[in-house]
C-alpha positions as CSV (number, residue, x, y, z in Angstrom):
1,X,118.9,-80.4,110.5
2,X,117.6,-77.3,108.9
3,X,114.1,-75.9,109.7
4,X,112.8,-77.3,106.4
5,X,113.9,-80.9,107.3
6,X,111.9,-83.3,109.4
7,X,112.6,-83.0,113.1
8,X,114.2,-85.9,115.1
9,X,111.9,-88.7,116.4
10,X,112.5,-87.4,120.0
11,X,110.8,-84.1,119.2
12,X,107.2,-84.0,120.7
13,X,104.7,-83.0,118.0
14,X,103.5,-80.0,120.2
15,X,107.1,-78.8,120.9
16,X,107.7,-75.9,118.5
17,X,111.5,-75.8,118.8
18,X,113.8,-76.8,116.0
19,X,116.4,-79.6,116.3
20,X,119.8,-78.7,117.7
21,X,121.6,-80.9,115.2
22,X,121.4,-84.5,114.1
23,X,120.2,-87.4,116.3
24,X,123.1,-88.3,118.7
25,X,121.3,-90.1,121.6
26,X,118.6,-92.6,122.3
27,X,116.2,-91.8,125.1
28,X,114.4,-94.9,126.7
29,X,111.5,-95.0,129.0
30,X,110.9,-97.4,131.8
31,X,109.7,-100.2,129.5
32,X,112.6,-99.6,127.0
33,X,110.5,-97.8,124.4
34,X,112.7,-95.2,122.9
35,X,113.4,-92.5,120.4
36,X,116.6,-91.2,118.8
37,X,117.1,-87.4,119.1
38,X,119.3,-84.4,118.9
39,X,120.8,-83.2,122.2
40,X,118.1,-80.5,122.5
41,X,115.0,-82.7,122.0
42,X,116.7,-85.6,123.8
43,X,117.0,-83.5,126.9
44,X,113.4,-82.2,126.6
45,X,112.1,-85.8,126.2
46,X,114.2,-87.1,129.1
47,X,113.0,-84.3,131.3
48,X,109.4,-85.4,130.6
49,X,109.9,-89.1,131.5
50,X,110.0,-90.8,134.9
51,X,113.0,-93.1,135.2
52,X,114.1,-92.4,131.7
53,X,117.6,-93.2,130.4
54,X,119.8,-91.8,127.7
55,X,122.5,-93.5,125.7
56,X,124.8,-92.1,123.0
57,X,124.4,-93.4,119.5
58,X,127.6,-95.1,118.1
59,X,128.7,-92.0,116.0
60,X,127.8,-89.4,118.6
61,X,130.3,-86.8,119.7
62,X,132.0,-87.7,123.0
63,X,129.9,-86.6,126.0
64,X,126.6,-86.3,124.2
65,X,124.7,-88.5,126.6
66,X,126.0,-86.8,129.7
67,X,125.2,-83.4,128.2
68,X,121.6,-84.5,127.6
69,X,121.4,-86.0,131.1
70,X,122.6,-82.8,132.7
71,X,120.5,-80.5,130.6
72,X,117.3,-82.6,131.4
73,X,117.9,-82.0,135.1
74,X,116.9,-78.3,134.8
75,X,114.2,-78.7,132.2
76,X,110.6,-78.8,133.3
77,X,108.5,-81.8,132.0
78,X,106.6,-80.9,128.9
79,X,108.2,-77.4,129.0
80,X,106.5,-76.3,125.8
81,X,103.2,-76.1,127.7
82,X,102.6,-72.8,129.4
83,X,100.7,-71.9,132.5
84,X,101.6,-71.9,136.2
85,X,103.6,-74.8,137.6
86,X,103.3,-75.5,141.3
87,X,103.0,-79.3,141.6
88,X,106.3,-81.2,142.1
89,X,105.5,-83.3,139.0
90,X,105.4,-80.1,136.9
91,X,108.9,-78.9,138.1
92,X,112.3,-79.9,137.0
93,X,114.3,-82.3,139.0
94,X,116.7,-79.5,140.0
95,X,113.7,-77.4,141.2
96,X,112.4,-80.3,143.3
97,X,115.8,-80.8,144.9
98,X,116.0,-77.1,145.8
99,X,112.6,-77.3,147.5
């Protein structure tokens, strides 16, 4: 997607970053509500969910879902919000494991 196009459904309205390509994954929350997204926003959404899951769309490049899953591990929830982060719920899964 170009900057002038609409962003993918997985992009949070307050996240200022552009899409990293076309939608290639579906990210689902614990009650199976989901959104399709590019790898970039899919990872950011997955990082912001508790017990979220990611699945590749039928025409996705091979490995798209695992790339999103791995990227989400090191992304802090709602990473577009600034400020200090000290609570475990504000840190990435990788940061919490390292603690």
